[in-house]
C-alpha positions as CSV (number, residue, x, y, z in Angstrom):
1,X,191.8,244.9,68.1
2,X,194.9,245.8,70.1
3,X,198.4,245.5,68.7
4,X,200.8,243.5,70.9
5,X,204.6,243.7,70.9
6,X,204.5,239.9,70.9
7,X,203.2,240.1,67.3
8,X,206.4,241.8,65.9
9,X,208.1,239.9,63.1
10,X,211.6,240.3,61.6
11,X,212.0,239.5,57.9
12,X,215.4,238.4,56.6
13,X,214.2,238.4,52.9
14,X,215.3,241.4,50.9
15,X,212.5,242.8,48.7
16,X,212.8,245.2,45.9
17,X,211.8,248.7,46.7
18,X,208.3,249.9,45.7
19,X,208.3,253.5,44.9
20,X,205.4,255.9,44.2
21,X,206.4,259.2,42.6
22,X,204.1,262.1,42.2
23,X,204.8,265.5,40.6
24,X,203.8,268.0,38.0
25,X,204.4,267.4,34.3
26,X,208.0,267.6,33.2
27,X,209.7,267.4,36.5
28,X,211.6,264.2,35.7
29,X,209.6,261.4,37.3
30,X,210.0,259.0,34.4
31,X,213.6,259.9,33.8
32,X,214.3,259.2,37.5
33,X,212.5,255.8,37.3
34,X,214.3,254.9,34.0
35,X,217.6,255.1,35.9
36,X,216.7,252.2,38.2
37,X,218.1,248.6,37.7
38,X,215.9,246.8,35.2
39,X,212.9,249.2,35.2
40,X,209.5,248.4,33.7
41,X,207.1,251.2,33.1
42,X,203.3,250.9,33.5
43,X,202.2,253.7,31.2
44,X,199.3,255.7,32.4
45,X,199.9,258.6,30.0
46,X,202.0,259.2,26.9
47,X,205.1,260.5,28.7
48,X,208.1,258.3,27.8
49,X,209.4,260.7,25.2
50,X,212.7,259.4,23.9
51,X,213.4,257.1,26.8
52,X,214.2,253.5,25.8
53,X,212.8,251.5,28.7
54,X,210.7,248.3,28.7
55,X,207.0,249.3,29.1
56,X,203.5,248.1,28.9
57,X,201.5,249.8,26.2
58,X,199.4,252.8,27.0
59,X,195.9,251.6,28.1
60,X,192.7,253.2,26.9
61,X,190.8,252.7,30.2
62,X,191.2,252.0,33.9
63,X,194.5,250.2,34.6
64,X,194.9,247.4,37.2
65,X,198.6,247.1,37.7
66,X,198.3,244.1,40.0
67,X,197.6,242.0,36.9
68,X,200.9,243.3,35.3
69,X,203.2,242.3,38.1
Protein backbone atom coordinates (compact mmCIF):
# COMPACT_ATOMS: atom_id res chain seq x y z
CA UNK A 1 0.00 0.00 0.00
CA UNK A 2 1.46 3.34 -1.04
CA UNK A 3 1.40 6.37 1.22
CA UNK A 4 -0.04 9.52 -0.35
CA UNK A 5 0.61 13.10 0.72
CA UNK A 6 -3.14 13.60 0.38
CA UNK A 7 -3.58 11.40 3.47
CA UNK A 8 -1.65 13.79 5.76
CA UNK A 9 -3.61 15.00 8.77
CA UNK A 10 -3.09 17.85 11.20
CA UNK A 11 -4.20 17.41 14.79
CA UNK A 12 -5.06 20.41 16.92
CA UNK A 13 -5.60 18.40 20.10
CA UNK A 14 -2.73 18.46 22.56
CA UNK A 15 -2.02 15.06 24.03
CA UNK A 16 0.08 14.25 27.06
CA UNK A 17 3.54 12.94 26.22
CA UNK A 18 4.15 9.21 26.30
CA UNK A 19 7.68 8.47 27.38
CA UNK A 20 9.58 5.20 27.48
CA UNK A 21 12.77 5.30 29.52
CA UNK A 22 15.38 2.60 29.51
CA UNK A 23 18.58 2.39 31.51
CA UNK A 24 20.62 0.36 33.96
CA UNK A 25 19.67 -0.01 37.63
CA UNK A 26 20.18 3.13 39.73
CA UNK A 27 20.58 5.65 36.94
CA UNK A 28 17.50 7.71 38.02
CA UNK A 29 14.68 6.67 35.68
CA UNK A 30 12.02 6.56 38.39
CA UNK A 31 13.28 9.76 40.04
CA UNK A 32 13.07 11.52 36.66
CA UNK A 33 9.53 10.22 36.08
CA UNK A 34 8.43 11.20 39.61
CA UNK A 35 9.20 14.82 38.74
CA UNK A 36 6.50 14.92 36.04
CA UNK A 37 3.14 16.64 36.55
CA UNK A 38 0.75 14.14 38.19
CA UNK A 39 2.84 11.01 37.61
CA UNK A 40 1.44 7.50 38.03
CA UNK A 41 3.91 4.62 38.16
CA UNK A 42 3.17 1.15 36.80
CA UNK A 43 5.57 -0.90 38.89
CA UNK A 44 7.38 -3.69 37.07
CA UNK A 45 10.02 -4.09 39.79
CA UNK A 46 10.49 -3.00 43.40
CA UNK A 47 12.29 0.25 42.62
CA UNK A 48 10.37 3.18 44.11
CA UNK A 49 12.57 3.34 47.17
CA UNK A 50 11.55 6.36 49.26
CA UNK A 51 9.69 8.16 46.45
CA UNK A 52 6.14 9.13 47.35
CA UNK A 53 4.25 8.86 44.04
CA UNK A 54 0.91 7.27 43.14
CA UNK A 55 1.54 3.78 41.82
CA UNK A 56 -0.10 0.51 40.98
CA UNK A 57 1.00 -2.39 43.19
CA UNK A 58 3.84 -4.59 42.02
CA UNK A 59 2.45 -7.44 39.96
CA UNK A 60 3.44 -11.06 40.33
CA UNK A 61 3.19 -11.98 36.65
CA UNK A 62 2.97 -10.49 33.19
CA UNK A 63 1.60 -6.93 33.17
CA UNK A 64 -0.77 -5.49 30.57
CA UNK A 65 -0.56 -1.72 31.17
CA UNK A 66 -3.32 -1.04 28.61
CA UNK A 67 -5.85 -2.15 31.25
CA UNK A 68 -4.40 0.33 33.77
CA UNK A 69 -4.73 3.46 31.66
